[in-house]
BAMI-84030 format. One record per atom (N, C-alpha, C, O): residue number from 1; x, y, z. Coordinates in steps of 0.2 Angstrom, whole numbers, plus 2048, in hexadecimal, padded with zeros to 3 digits. Layout:
# residues N
KEFI   nr    u    v    w
KEFI  NUM    X    Y    Z
...
***
This chain:
# residues 216
KEFI   nr    u    v    w
KEFI    1  EFB  458  7C1
KEFI    1  EFE  458  7BA
KEFI    1  EFC  451  7B7
KEFI    1  EFD  44C  7BB
KEFI    2  EFA  451  7B1
KEFI    2  EF7  44B  7AE
KEFI    2  EFD  449  7A9
KEFI    2  EFF  44D  7A5
KEFI    3  EFE  442  7A8
KEFI    3  F03  440  7A4
KEFI    3  EFF  43C  79F
KEFI    3  EFE  436  7A0
KEFI    4  EFD  43F  799
KEFI    4  EF9  43B  794
KEFI    4  EFD  436  790
KEFI    4  EFA  432  78D
KEFI    5  F04  436  791
KEFI    5  F08  432  78D
KEFI    5  F08  42B  790
KEFI    5  F0A  426  78C
KEFI    6  F07  42A  796
KEFI    6  F07  423  79A
KEFI    6  F01  41F  799
KEFI    6  EFC  422  79A
KEFI    7  F02  419  796
KEFI    7  EFC  415  794
KEFI    7  EF9  413  79B
KEFI    7  EFC  411  7A0
KEFI    8  EF2  413  79B
KEFI    8  EEF  410  7A1
KEFI    8  EEF  409  7A2
KEFI    8  EEF  405  79D
KEFI    9  EF0  406  7A8
KEFI    9  EF0  3FF  7A9
KEFI    9  EE9  3FC  7AA
KEFI    9  EE6  3FE  7AF
KEFI   10  EE7  3F7  7A6
KEFI   10  EE1  3F4  7A7
KEFI   10  EE1  3ED  7AA
KEFI   10  EE5  3E9  7A8
KEFI   11  EDD  3EC  7AF
KEFI   11  EDD  3E5  7B2
KEFI   11  ED8  3E1  7AF
KEFI   11  ED2  3E3  7AF
KEFI   12  EDA  3DB  7AC
KEFI   12  ED5  3D7  7A9
KEFI   12  ECF  3D5  7AE
KEFI   12  ED1  3D3  7B3
KEFI   13  EC9  3D5  7AC
KEFI   13  EC4  3D3  7B0
KEFI   13  EC3  3CC  7B0
KEFI   13  EC2  3C9  7AB
KEFI   14  EC2  3C9  7B6
KEFI   14  EC1  3C2  7B6
KEFI   14  EBA  3C0  7B7
KEFI   14  EB7  3C3  7BC
KEFI   15  EB7  3BD  7B2
KEFI   15  EB0  3BB  7B2
KEFI   15  EAF  3B4  7B5
KEFI   15  EB2  3AF  7B3
KEFI   16  EAB  3B4  7BA
KEFI   16  EAA  3AE  7BE
KEFI   16  EA3  3AC  7BE
KEFI   16  E9E  3B0  7BF
KEFI   17  EA2  3A5  7BE
KEFI   17  E9B  3A2  7BF
KEFI   17  E9C  39E  7C6
KEFI   17  EA0  39A  7C7
KEFI   18  E97  3A0  7CA
KEFI   18  E97  39C  7D1
KEFI   18  E91  398  7D1
KEFI   18  E8B  39A  7D1
KEFI   19  E92  391  7D3
KEFI   19  E8C  38D  7D3
KEFI   19  E8D  389  7DA
KEFI   19  E92  388  7DD
KEFI   20  E87  386  7DC
KEFI   20  E87  382  7E2
KEFI   20  E85  37B  7E0
KEFI   20  E7F  37A  7DD
KEFI   21  E89  376  7E2
KEFI   21  E87  36F  7E0
KEFI   21  E85  36B  7E6
KEFI   21  E88  36C  7EB
KEFI   22  E80  367  7E6
KEFI   22  E7E  363  7EB
KEFI   22  E7E  35C  7E9
KEFI   22  E7C  35A  7E3
KEFI   23  E7F  357  7EE
KEFI   23  E7F  350  7ED
KEFI   23  E7C  34D  7F3
KEFI   23  E7E  34E  7F8
KEFI   24  E78  348  7F1
KEFI   24  E75  344  7F7
KEFI   24  E75  33C  7F5
KEFI   24  E74  33A  7F0
KEFI   25  E77  339  7FB
KEFI   25  E77  331  7FA
KEFI   25  E73  32E  800
KEFI   25  E73  330  806
KEFI   26  E6E  32A  7FE
KEFI   26  E6A  327  802
KEFI   26  E6C  320  804
KEFI   26  E6E  31C  7FF
KEFI   27  E6D  31E  80A
KEFI   27  E70  318  80C
KEFI   27  E6D  315  812
KEFI   27  E6A  319  816
KEFI   28  E6D  30E  813
KEFI   28  E6A  30B  819
KEFI   28  E6F  30B  81E
KEFI   28  E75  30A  81D
KEFI   29  E6D  30D  825
KEFI   29  E71  30D  82A
KEFI   29  E74  306  82C
KEFI   29  E71  301  82A
KEFI   30  E7A  305  82F
KEFI   30  E7D  2FF  830
KEFI   30  E7E  2FE  838
KEFI   30  E81  2F9  83A
KEFI   31  E7B  302  83C
KEFI   31  E7B  301  843
KEFI   31  E75  305  846
KEFI   31  E73  30A  843
KEFI   32  E73  303  84C
KEFI   32  E6E  307  84F
KEFI   32  E70  308  857
KEFI   32  E73  303  859
KEFI   33  E70  30E  85A
KEFI   33  E72  30F  860
KEFI   33  E6C  311  864
KEFI   33  E68  316  862
KEFI   34  E6B  30F  86A
KEFI   34  E66  311  86F
KEFI   34  E68  311  876
KEFI   34  E6D  30F  878
KEFI   35  E64  314  87A
KEFI   35  E65  315  881
KEFI   35  E60  311  885
KEFI   35  E5A  312  884
KEFI   36  E62  30D  889
KEFI   36  E5E  308  88E
KEFI   36  E5F  30B  895
KEFI   36  E64  30B  897
KEFI   37  E59  30C  898
KEFI   37  E59  30E  89F
KEFI   37  E55  30A  8A4
KEFI   37  E50  307  8A2
KEFI   38  E58  30A  8AA
KEFI   38  E54  306  8AF
KEFI   38  E54  30B  8B5
KEFI   38  E58  30E  8B7
KEFI   39  E4D  30D  8B7
KEFI   39  E4C  311  8BC
KEFI   39  E48  30E  8C2
KEFI   39  E43  30A  8C1
KEFI   40  E4B  30F  8C8
KEFI   40  E48  30C  8CE
KEFI   40  E47  311  8D3
KEFI   40  E4A  316  8D3
KEFI   41  E42  310  8D7
KEFI   41  E40  315  8DD
KEFI   41  E3F  311  8E3
KEFI   41  E3D  30B  8E3
KEFI   42  E41  314  8E9
KEFI   42  E41  311  8EF
KEFI   42  E42  316  8F5
KEFI   42  E45  31B  8F3
KEFI   43  E41  314  8FB
KEFI   43  E42  319  900
KEFI   43  E49  319  903
KEFI   43  E4C  31E  905
KEFI   44  E4D  313  902
KEFI   44  E54  312  904
KEFI   44  E58  312  8FE
KEFI   44  E57  30E  8F9
KEFI   45  E5D  316  8FE
KEFI   45  E61  317  8F8
KEFI   45  E65  311  8F6
KEFI   45  E66  30F  8F0
KEFI   46  E68  30E  8FB
KEFI   46  E6C  308  8FA
KEFI   46  E68  302  8F7
KEFI   46  E6A  2FF  8F2
KEFI   47  E62  301  8FA
KEFI   47  E5D  2FC  8F7
KEFI   47  E5B  2FE  8F0
KEFI   47  E5B  2F9  8EC
KEFI   48  E59  304  8EF
KEFI   48  E57  306  8E8
KEFI   48  E5D  305  8E3
KEFI   48  E5C  303  8DE
KEFI   49  E63  307  8E5
KEFI   49  E69  306  8E1
KEFI   49  E6A  2FF  8DF
KEFI   49  E6C  2FD  8DA
KEFI   50  E69  2FA  8E5
KEFI   50  E6B  2F3  8E4
KEFI   50  E65  2F0  8DF
KEFI   50  E67  2EC  8DB
KEFI   51  E5F  2F2  8E0
KEFI   51  E5A  2F0  8DB
KEFI   51  E5B  2F2  8D4
KEFI   51  E5A  2EE  8CF
KEFI   52  E5D  2F8  8D3
KEFI   52  E5F  2FB  8CD
KEFI   52  E65  2F7  8C9
KEFI   52  E64  2F5  8C4
KEFI   53  E6A  2F5  8CD
KEFI   53  E70  2F1  8CB
KEFI   53  E6E  2EA  8C9
KEFI   53  E70  2E8  8C4
KEFI   54  E69  2E7  8CD
KEFI   54  E67  2E0  8CB
KEFI   54  E63  2E0  8C4
KEFI   54  E64  2DC  8C0
KEFI   55  E5F  2E5  8C3
KEFI   55  E5B  2E5  8BD
KEFI   55  E60  2E7  8B7
KEFI   55  E5F  2E4  8B2
KEFI   56  E64  2EC  8B8
KEFI   56  E69  2ED  8B3
KEFI   56  E6D  2E8  8B1
KEFI   56  E6F  2E7  8AB
KEFI   57  E6F  2E4  8B6
KEFI   57  E74  2DE  8B4
KEFI   57  E70  2D9  8B0
KEFI   57  E72  2D6  8AB
KEFI   58  E69  2D8  8B1
KEFI   58  E65  2D4  8AD
KEFI   58  E64  2D6  8A6
KEFI   58  E65  2D2  8A1
KEFI   59  E64  2DD  8A6
KEFI   59  E63  2E0  89F
KEFI   59  E69  2DF  89B
KEFI   59  E69  2DD  895
KEFI   60  E6F  2E0  89E
KEFI   60  E76  2DF  89B
KEFI   60  E77  2D8  898
KEFI   60  E79  2D7  893
KEFI   61  E75  2D3  89D
KEFI   61  E76  2CC  89B
KEFI   61  E71  2CA  895
KEFI   61  E73  2C6  891
KEFI   62  E6B  2CD  895
KEFI   62  E67  2CB  890
KEFI   62  E69  2CE  889
KEFI   62  E68  2CB  884
KEFI   63  E6C  2D4  889
KEFI   63  E6F  2D7  883
KEFI   63  E75  2D3  881
KEFI   63  E76  2D2  87B
KEFI   64  E79  2D1  885
KEFI   64  E7F  2CD  883
KEFI   64  E7D  2C6  880
KEFI   64  E80  2C3  87C
KEFI   65  E77  2C3  883
KEFI   65  E74  2BD  880
KEFI   65  E72  2BE  879
KEFI   65  E71  2B9  875
KEFI   66  E71  2C4  877
KEFI   66  E6F  2C6  870
KEFI   66  E75  2C7  86B
KEFI   66  E74  2C9  866
KEFI   67  E7B  2C5  86E
KEFI   67  E81  2C6  86A
KEFI   67  E83  2CD  869
KEFI   67  E86  2CE  864
KEFI   68  E81  2D1  86D
KEFI   68  E83  2D8  86D
KEFI   68  E8A  2D9  870
KEFI   68  E8B  2D7  876
KEFI   69  E8F  2DB  86D
KEFI   69  E96  2DB  870
KEFI   69  E96  2DF  876
KEFI   69  E93  2E4  876
KEFI   70  E9A  2DD  87B
KEFI   70  E9A  2E1  882
KEFI   70  E9C  2E8  881
KEFI   70  E9A  2EC  884
KEFI   71  EA1  2E9  87C
KEFI   71  EA4  2EF  87B
KEFI   71  E9F  2F4  878
KEFI   71  EA0  2FA  878
KEFI   72  E99  2F1  875
KEFI   72  E94  2F6  873
KEFI   72  E8F  2F8  878
KEFI   72  E8A  2FB  877
KEFI   73  E90  2F6  87E
KEFI   73  E8B  2F7  884
KEFI   73  E8F  2FC  889
KEFI   73  E94  2FA  88B
KEFI   74  E8D  302  88A
KEFI   74  E91  307  88D
KEFI   74  E8C  30B  892
KEFI   74  E87  30D  890
KEFI   75  E8E  30C  898
KEFI   75  E8A  310  89D
KEFI   75  E8A  317  89A
KEFI   75  E8F  31A  899
KEFI   76  E84  31A  89A
KEFI   76  E83  321  897
KEFI   76  E82  325  89D
KEFI   76  E84  32B  89D
KEFI   77  E7F  323  8A2
KEFI   77  E7D  328  8A8
KEFI   77  E7B  323  8AE
KEFI   77  E78  31E  8AD
KEFI   78  E7D  326  8B4
KEFI   78  E7A  323  8BA
KEFI   78  E79  328  8BF
KEFI   78  E7D  32C  8C1
KEFI   79  E73  329  8C1
KEFI   79  E71  32E  8C6
KEFI   79  E6C  32C  8CC
KEFI   79  E69  327  8CB
KEFI   80  E6D  32F  8D1
KEFI   80  E69  32E  8D7
KEFI   80  E66  335  8D9
KEFI   80  E6A  339  8DB
KEFI   81  E60  335  8D9
KEFI   81  E5C  33B  8DB
KEFI   81  E57  33A  8E1
KEFI   81  E53  335  8E0
KEFI   82  E57  33F  8E6
KEFI   82  E52  33E  8EB
KEFI   82  E4B  341  8E8
KEFI   82  E4B  345  8E3
KEFI   83  E46  33E  8EA
KEFI   83  E3F  33F  8E7
KEFI   83  E3B  343  8ED
KEFI   83  E3B  340  8F2
KEFI   84  E37  348  8EB
KEFI   84  E33  34B  8F0
KEFI   84  E2C  34C  8ED
KEFI   84  E2B  34D  8E7
KEFI   85  E27  34C  8F2
KEFI   85  E20  34E  8F0
KEFI   85  E1F  355  8F4
KEFI   85  E22  356  8F9
KEFI   86  E1B  359  8F1
KEFI   86  E19  35F  8F3
KEFI   86  E12  35F  8F5
KEFI   86  E0D  35F  8F1
KEFI   87  E10  35F  8FB
KEFI   87  E09  35F  8FE
KEFI   87  E08  365  902
KEFI   87  E0B  366  907
KEFI   88  E03  369  900
KEFI   88  E01  36F  904
KEFI   88  E07  373  905
KEFI   88  E08  376  90A
KEFI   89  E0B  374  900
KEFI   89  E11  378  900
KEFI   89  E17  376  904
KEFI   89  E1C  379  905
KEFI   90  E17  370  906
KEFI   90  E1C  36D  90A
KEFI   90  E20  367  906
KEFI   90  E1C  363  902
KEFI   91  E26  367  907
KEFI   91  E2A  362  903
KEFI   91  E2B  35C  907
KEFI   91  E2E  35C  90D
KEFI   92  E29  356  905
KEFI   92  E29  350  908
KEFI   92  E2D  34B  905
KEFI   92  E2C  34A  8FF
KEFI   93  E32  348  908
KEFI   93  E37  344  905
KEFI   93  E33  33D  903
KEFI   93  E30  33A  908
KEFI   94  E34  33B  8FD
KEFI   94  E30  335  8FB
KEFI   94  E35  32F  8FA
KEFI   94  E33  329  8FB
KEFI   95  E3B  330  8F8
KEFI   95  E40  32B  8F7
KEFI   95  E45  32D  8F2
KEFI   95  E47  333  8F1
KEFI   96  E48  328  8EF
KEFI   96  E4D  329  8EA
KEFI   96  E4C  326  8E3
KEFI   96  E48  321  8E3
KEFI   97  E4E  329  8DE
KEFI   97  E4E  326  8D7
KEFI   97  E55  325  8D5
KEFI   97  E59  329  8D5
KEFI   98  E56  31E  8D3
KEFI   98  E5C  31D  8D0
KEFI   98  E5B  31B  8C9
KEFI   98  E57  317  8C7
KEFI   99  E5F  31E  8C4
KEFI   99  E5F  31D  8BD
KEFI   99  E66  31B  8BB
KEFI   99  E6B  31E  8BC
KEFI  100  E66  315  8B7
KEFI  100  E6C  313  8B4
KEFI  100  E6A  312  8AC
KEFI  100  E66  30F  8AA
KEFI  101  E6E  315  8A8
KEFI  101  E6D  315  8A1
KEFI  101  E73  312  89D
KEFI  101  E79  314  89F
KEFI  102  E71  30E  898
KEFI  102  E76  30B  894
KEFI  102  E76  30D  88D
KEFI  102  E70  30E  88A
KEFI  103  E7B  30F  889
KEFI  103  E7B  310  882
KEFI  103  E7D  309  87F
KEFI  103  E82  306  880
KEFI  104  E79  307  87A
KEFI  104  E7A  300  877
KEFI  104  E7A  301  86F
KEFI  104  E76  304  86C
KEFI  105  E7F  2FF  86C
KEFI  105  E80  2FF  865
KEFI  105  E7F  2F9  862
KEFI  105  E82  2F4  864
KEFI  106  E7A  2F8  85E
KEFI  106  E78  2F2  85B
KEFI  106  E7A  2F2  854
KEFI  106  E78  2F5  84F
KEFI  107  E7F  2ED  852
KEFI  107  E82  2ED  84B
KEFI  107  E7D  2EA  846
KEFI  107  E7D  2EC  840
KEFI  108  E78  2E6  848
KEFI  108  E73  2E4  844
KEFI  108  E6D  2E8  845
KEFI  108  E69  2E7  84A
KEFI  109  E6B  2EC  840
KEFI  109  E66  2F1  841
KEFI  109  E5F  2ED  841
KEFI  109  E5A  2F0  845
KEFI  110  E5E  2E8  83E
KEFI  110  E58  2E4  83E
KEFI  110  E56  2E1  845
KEFI  110  E51  2DF  847
KEFI  111  E5B  2E1  84A
KEFI  111  E5A  2DF  851
KEFI  111  E58  2E4  856
KEFI  111  E57  2E3  85C
KEFI  112  E57  2EA  853
KEFI  112  E55  2F0  858
KEFI  112  E4F  2EE  85C
KEFI  112  E4F  2EF  862
KEFI  113  E4A  2EC  859
KEFI  113  E44  2EA  85C
KEFI  113  E44  2E5  861
KEFI  113  E42  2E5  867
KEFI  114  E48  2E0  85F
KEFI  114  E49  2DA  864
KEFI  114  E4D  2DC  86A
KEFI  114  E4C  2DA  870
KEFI  115  E52  2E0  869
KEFI  115  E56  2E3  86F
KEFI  115  E52  2E7  873
KEFI  115  E53  2E6  879
KEFI  116  E4E  2EB  871
KEFI  116  E49  2EF  875
KEFI  116  E45  2EB  879
KEFI  116  E44  2EB  87F
KEFI  117  E41  2E6  876
KEFI  117  E3D  2E1  879
KEFI  117  E40  2DD  87F
KEFI  117  E3E  2DC  884
KEFI  118  E46  2DB  87D
KEFI  118  E4A  2D7  882
KEFI  118  E4C  2DB  888
KEFI  118  E4C  2D9  88D
KEFI  119  E4E  2E1  887
KEFI  119  E50  2E6  88C
KEFI  119  E4B  2E7  891
KEFI  119  E4B  2E7  897
KEFI  120  E45  2E9  88E
KEFI  120  E3F  2EA  892
KEFI  120  E3D  2E4  896
KEFI  120  E3B  2E5  89B
KEFI  121  E3D  2DE  892
KEFI  121  E3B  2D8  896
KEFI  121  E3F  2D6  89C
KEFI  121  E3D  2D3  8A1
KEFI  122  E46  2D9  89B
KEFI  122  E4A  2D8  8A1
KEFI  122  E4A  2DD  8A6
KEFI  122  E4E  2DC  8AB
KEFI  123  E46  2E2  8A5
KEFI  123  E45  2E7  8AB
KEFI  123  E46  2EE  8A9
KEFI  123  E45  2F2  8AD
KEFI  124  E49  2EF  8A3
KEFI  124  E4A  2F6  8A1
KEFI  124  E43  2FA  8A0
KEFI  124  E3E  2F7  89E
KEFI  125  E42  300  8A3
KEFI  125  E3C  303  8A2
KEFI  125  E3C  30A  89E
KEFI  125  E37  30E  89E
KEFI  126  E42  30B  89A
KEFI  126  E42  310  896
KEFI  126  E47  30F  890
KEFI  126  E4D  30D  892
KEFI  127  E45  310  88A
KEFI  127  E4A  310  884
KEFI  127  E49  316  880
KEFI  127  E43  318  87F
KEFI  128  E4E  31A  87F
KEFI  128  E4E  320  87C
KEFI  128  E54  321  877
KEFI  128  E58  31D  877
KEFI  129  E54  327  874
KEFI  129  E5A  329  870
KEFI  129  E5C  324  86B
KEFI  129  E62  323  86A
KEFI  130  E57  322  867
KEFI  130  E59  31D  861
KEFI  130  E5C  321  85C
KEFI  130  E5A  326  859
KEFI  131  E62  31E  85A
KEFI  131  E66  322  854
KEFI  131  E69  31D  84F
KEFI  131  E6C  318  851
KEFI  132  E67  31E  849
KEFI  132  E6A  31A  844
KEFI  132  E70  31D  841
KEFI  132  E70  323  840
KEFI  133  E75  319  83F
KEFI  133  E7B  31C  83D
KEFI  133  E7F  318  838
KEFI  133  E7D  312  836
KEFI  134  E85  31A  836
KEFI  134  E89  317  831
KEFI  134  E90  316  834
KEFI  134  E93  31B  838
KEFI  135  E93  310  834
KEFI  135  E9A  30F  836
KEFI  135  E9F  313  832
KEFI  135  EA4  315  835
KEFI  136  E9E  314  82C
KEFI  136  EA3  318  828
KEFI  136  E9F  31D  824
KEFI  136  E9E  31D  81E
KEFI  137  E9D  322  827
KEFI  137  E99  328  824
KEFI  137  E9D  32B  81F
KEFI  137  E9A  32E  81A
KEFI  138  EA4  32C  820
KEFI  138  EA8  330  81B
KEFI  138  EA8  32D  814
KEFI  138  EA8  330  810
KEFI  139  EA8  326  814
KEFI  139  EA7  323  80D
KEFI  139  EA1  325  809
KEFI  139  EA2  326  803
KEFI  140  E9C  325  80D
KEFI  140  E95  327  80A
KEFI  140  E96  32F  808
KEFI  140  E93  331  803
KEFI  141  E98  333  80C
KEFI  141  E99  33A  80B
KEFI  141  E9D  33B  805
KEFI  141  E9C  340  801
KEFI  142  EA2  337  804
KEFI  142  EA7  338  7FE
KEFI  142  EA2  337  7F8
KEFI  142  EA3  33B  7F3
KEFI  143  E9E  333  7F8
KEFI  143  E9A  332  7F2
KEFI  143  E95  338  7F1
KEFI  143  E94  33A  7EB
KEFI  144  E92  33A  7F6
KEFI  144  E8E  340  7F6
KEFI  144  E92  346  7F3
KEFI  144  E8F  34A  7F0
KEFI  145  E98  347  7F5
KEFI  145  E9C  34C  7F3
KEFI  145  E9E  34C  7EC
KEFI  145  E9E  351  7E8
KEFI  146  E9F  346  7E9
KEFI  146  EA0  345  7E2
KEFI  146  E9A  347  7DE
KEFI  146  E9A  34B  7D9
KEFI  147  E94  346  7E1
KEFI  147  E8E  348  7DD
KEFI  147  E8D  34F  7DE
KEFI  147  E8B  352  7D9
KEFI  148  E8F  352  7E3
KEFI  148  E8E  35A  7E4
KEFI  148  E93  35D  7DF
KEFI  148  E91  362  7DC
KEFI  149  E99  35A  7DE
KEFI  149  E9E  35D  7D9
KEFI  149  E9B  35D  7D2
KEFI  149  E9C  361  7CE
KEFI  150  E99  357  7D0
KEFI  150  E96  356  7C9
KEFI  150  E90  35A  7C8
KEFI  150  E8F  35D  7C3
KEFI  151  E8C  35B  7CE
KEFI  151  E86  360  7CD
KEFI  151  E88  367  7CC
KEFI  151  E85  36A  7C8
KEFI  152  E8D  369  7CF
KEFI  152  E90  370  7CE
KEFI  152  E92  371  7C7
KEFI  152  E91  376  7C4
KEFI  153  E96  36C  7C5
KEFI  153  E99  36C  7BE
KEFI  153  E93  36C  7B9
KEFI  153  E94  370  7B4
KEFI  154  E8E  368  7BA
KEFI  154  E89  368  7B5
KEFI  154  E85  36F  7B5
KEFI  154  E83  372  7AF
KEFI  155  E84  372  7BB
KEFI  155  E81  379  7BB
KEFI  155  E85  37E  7B7
KEFI  155  E82  382  7B3
KEFI  156  E8B  37E  7B8
KEFI  156  E90  383  7B5
KEFI  156  E8F  382  7AD
KEFI  156  E8F  387  7AA
KEFI  157  E90  37C  7AB
KEFI  157  E90  37A  7A4
KEFI  157  E89  37D  7A1
KEFI  157  E89  37F  79B
KEFI  158  E83  37B  7A5
KEFI  158  E7D  37D  7A2
KEFI  158  E7C  385  7A1
KEFI  158  E7A  388  79C
KEFI  159  E7F  389  7A6
KEFI  159  E7F  390  7A6
KEFI  159  E83  392  7A0
KEFI  159  E81  397  79D
KEFI  160  E89  38F  79F
KEFI  160  E8D  392  79A
KEFI  160  E8A  390  793
KEFI  160  E8B  395  78F
KEFI  161  E88  38A  792
KEFI  161  E85  389  78C
KEFI  161  E7F  38D  78A
KEFI  161  E7E  38F  785
KEFI  162  E7B  38E  78F
KEFI  162  E75  392  78E
KEFI  162  E76  39A  78C
KEFI  162  E73  39D  788
KEFI  163  E7C  39C  790
KEFI  163  E7E  3A3  78F
KEFI  163  E83  3A4  789
KEFI  163  E85  3A9  788
KEFI  164  E85  39E  786
KEFI  164  E8A  39E  781
KEFI  164  E91  3A1  783
KEFI  164  E93  3A6  780
KEFI  165  E93  39E  789
KEFI  165  E99  3A1  78C
KEFI  165  E9E  39B  78B
KEFI  165  E9D  395  78B
KEFI  166  EA5  39D  78A
KEFI  166  EAA  399  78A
KEFI  166  EAD  397  791
KEFI  166  EB0  39B  794
KEFI  167  EAB  391  794
KEFI  167  EAC  390  79B
KEFI  167  EB3  38C  79B
KEFI  167  EB4  387  798
KEFI  168  EB7  38E  7A0
KEFI  168  EBD  38A  7A1
KEFI  168  EBB  384  7A5
KEFI  168  EB7  384  7AA
KEFI  169  EBE  37E  7A3
KEFI  169  EBC  378  7A6
KEFI  169  EBE  377  7AE
KEFI  169  EBB  374  7B2
KEFI  170  EC4  37A  7AF
KEFI  170  EC6  379  7B6
KEFI  170  EC4  37F  7BA
KEFI  170  EC4  385  7B9
KEFI  171  EC1  37D  7C0
KEFI  171  EBE  382  7C5
KEFI  171  EC4  386  7C8
KEFI  171  ECA  384  7C9
KEFI  172  EC3  38C  7CA
KEFI  172  EC8  390  7CD
KEFI  172  EC7  390  7D5
KEFI  172  ECB  393  7D8
KEFI  173  EC1  38E  7D7
KEFI  173  EC0  38D  7DE
KEFI  173  EBB  388  7E0
KEFI  173  EB6  388  7DC
KEFI  174  EBC  384  7E5
KEFI  174  EB7  37F  7E7
KEFI  174  EB7  380  7EF
KEFI  174  EBC  37F  7F2
KEFI  175  EB1  381  7F2
KEFI  175  EB0  381  7F9
KEFI  175  EAB  37C  7FB
KEFI  175  EA6  37C  7F9
KEFI  176  EAE  378  800
KEFI  176  EA9  372  802
KEFI  176  EA5  375  808
KEFI  176  EA8  378  80D
KEFI  177  E9F  375  808
KEFI  177  E9B  378  80D
KEFI  177  E9A  373  813
KEFI  177  E9B  36D  812
KEFI  178  E9A  375  819
KEFI  178  E9A  371  81F
KEFI  178  E93  36D  81F
KEFI  178  E8E  370  81E
KEFI  179  E93  367  821
KEFI  179  E8D  363  822
KEFI  179  E8D  360  829
KEFI  179  E92  35E  82C
KEFI  180  E86  35E  82B
KEFI  180  E85  35B  831
KEFI  180  E87  353  830
KEFI  180  E86  351  82A
KEFI  181  E88  350  835
KEFI  181  E89  348  835
KEFI  181  E83  345  832
KEFI  181  E7D  347  833
KEFI  182  E84  33F  82E
KEFI  182  E7F  33C  82B
KEFI  182  E7B  337  830
KEFI  182  E7D  331  830
KEFI  183  E77  339  834
KEFI  183  E74  335  839
KEFI  183  E6C  336  83A
KEFI  183  E6A  33C  838
KEFI  184  E69  331  83C
KEFI  184  E62  332  83D
KEFI  184  E60  331  844
KEFI  184  E63  32C  847
KEFI  185  E5C  335  847
KEFI  185  E5A  335  84E
KEFI  185  E53  333  84F
KEFI  185  E4F  336  84C
KEFI  186  E51  32F  853
KEFI  186  E4A  32D  855
KEFI  186  E4A  32C  85D
KEFI  186  E4F  32A  860
KEFI  187  E45  32E  860
KEFI  187  E44  32D  867
KEFI  187  E3E  329  868
KEFI  187  E39  329  865
KEFI  188  E3F  324  86D
KEFI  188  E3A  31F  86E
KEFI  188  E39  31E  875
KEFI  188  E3F  31C  878
KEFI  189  E34  31E  878
KEFI  189  E33  31B  87F
KEFI  189  E2E  315  87F
KEFI  189  E29  316  87C
KEFI  190  E30  310  883
KEFI  190  E2C  30A  883
KEFI  190  E2A  308  88A
KEFI  190  E2E  30A  88F
KEFI  191  E25  304  88A
KEFI  191  E23  301  891
KEFI  191  E23  2F9  88F
KEFI  191  E24  2F7  88A
KEFI  192  E21  2F6  895
KEFI  192  E21  2EE  894
KEFI  192  E1B  2ED  88F
KEFI  192  E15  2EF  890
KEFI  193  E1C  2E8  88A
KEFI  193  E17  2E7  886
KEFI  193  E18  2E0  883
KEFI  193  E1E  2DD  883
KEFI  194  E13  2DC  881
KEFI  194  E13  2D6  87E
KEFI  194  E15  2D6  877
KEFI  194  E16  2D1  874
KEFI  195  E14  2DC  874
KEFI  195  E15  2DD  86D
KEFI  195  E1C  2DE  86B
KEFI  195  E20  2E2  86F
KEFI  196  E1F  2DC  865
KEFI  196  E25  2DE  863
KEFI  196  E25  2E5  861
KEFI  196  E21  2E8  85F
KEFI  197  E2B  2E8  863
KEFI  197  E2C  2EF  861
KEFI  197  E2E  2F0  85A
KEFI  197  E34  2EE  859
KEFI  198  E2A  2F4  856
KEFI  198  E2C  2F5  84F
KEFI  198  E31  2FB  84F
KEFI  198  E2F  300  851
KEFI  199  E37  2FA  84B
KEFI  199  E3B  300  84A
KEFI  199  E3D  300  843
KEFI  199  E3F  2FC  840
KEFI  200  E3B  306  840
KEFI  200  E3C  307  839
KEFI  200  E42  30B  838
KEFI  200  E43  311  83B
KEFI  201  E47  308  835
KEFI  201  E4E  30B  834
KEFI  201  E4E  311  82F
KEFI  201  E52  316  830
KEFI  202  E4A  310  82A
KEFI  202  E4B  315  824
KEFI  202  E52  315  821
KEFI  202  E56  311  822
KEFI  203  E53  31B  81D
KEFI  203  E59  31C  81A
KEFI  203  E5D  322  81D
KEFI  203  E59  327  820
KEFI  204  E63  322  81D
KEFI  204  E67  328  81F
KEFI  204  E69  32C  819
KEFI  204  E6B  329  814
KEFI  205  E68  332  819
KEFI  205  E69  337  814
KEFI  205  E70  33B  815
KEFI  205  E70  33E  81A
KEFI  206  E75  339  811
KEFI  206  E7B  33D  811
KEFI  206  E7C  342  80C
KEFI  206  E7B  340  806
KEFI  207  E7D  348  80D
KEFI  207  E7D  34D  808
KEFI  207  E84  351  808
KEFI  207  E87  351  80E
KEFI  208  E86  354  803
KEFI  208  E8B  358  802
KEFI  208  E8A  35E  7FE
KEFI  208  E86  35E  7F9
KEFI  209  E8D  364  7FF
KEFI  209  E8C  36A  7FB
KEFI  209  E93  36D  7FA
KEFI  209  E97  36E  7FE
KEFI  210  E93  370  7F4
KEFI  210  E9A  373  7F2
KEFI  210  E98  37A  7EE
KEFI  210  E93  37A  7EB
KEFI  211  E9C  37F  7EF
KEFI  211  E9B  385  7EB
KEFI  211  EA1  385  7E6
KEFI  211  EA7  385  7E9
KEFI  212  EA0  386  7E0
KEFI  212  EA5  385  7DB
KEFI  212  EA5  38C  7D7
KEFI  212  EA0  38E  7D5
KEFI  213  EAB  38E  7D5
KEFI  213  EAC  394  7D1
KEFI  213  EB0  392  7CA
KEFI  213  EB5  38F  7CB
KEFI  214  EAD  394  7C4
KEFI  214  EB0  393  7BE
KEFI  214  EB1  399  7BB
KEFI  214  EAD  39E  7BB
KEFI  215  EB6  39A  7B7
KEFI  215  EB8  3A0  7B3
KEFI  215  EB6  39F  7AC
KEFI  215  EB6  399  7A9
KEFI  216  EB3  3A4  7A9
KEFI  216  EB1  3A4  7A2
KEFI  216  EB3  3AA  79E
KEFI  216  EB2  3AB  798
***
């Protein structure tokens, strides 16, 4: 049975413009972190370990002499591995390899090359995992987020003006997209050299992205 006398209920349609805003801030890093390793090999494990410890102690003292805070020097790994040669299908014991690795955080980025050269001169035979970073990345990210929001607002206004739409100034939804940490990674392996090691720090790019919805 149909009741024609009852008025139909209409739901007002909500018209929405959805835009994506992005913001980027380029800034210089204020610290560099790297890994310094000492590797020694020998037939006797205790002698090889003792030799490794002596060299690493020299490396640590040389880093402290460069005014790097002791709390910025941390053991990253320590390993002892037996080494074998394979001759005519037979496994022959060659000795042991001892590896001691330090993570070093350098507050003065300009000293990165000097730190590497000093560590190598003191006996380190591997430097790797160079990473430039920011002590307060959240402050820079907030600037990028502001730019992303302004960018989204500008896009929405441009669309509304072009299409002659009456845009509500207040957004009805703002979603912050997830971003990776603002860090630069570089890897470097060095050997003993009389030349200074050049390290180019470059800039760190911090970005933010938002999805914003406006009603019109």
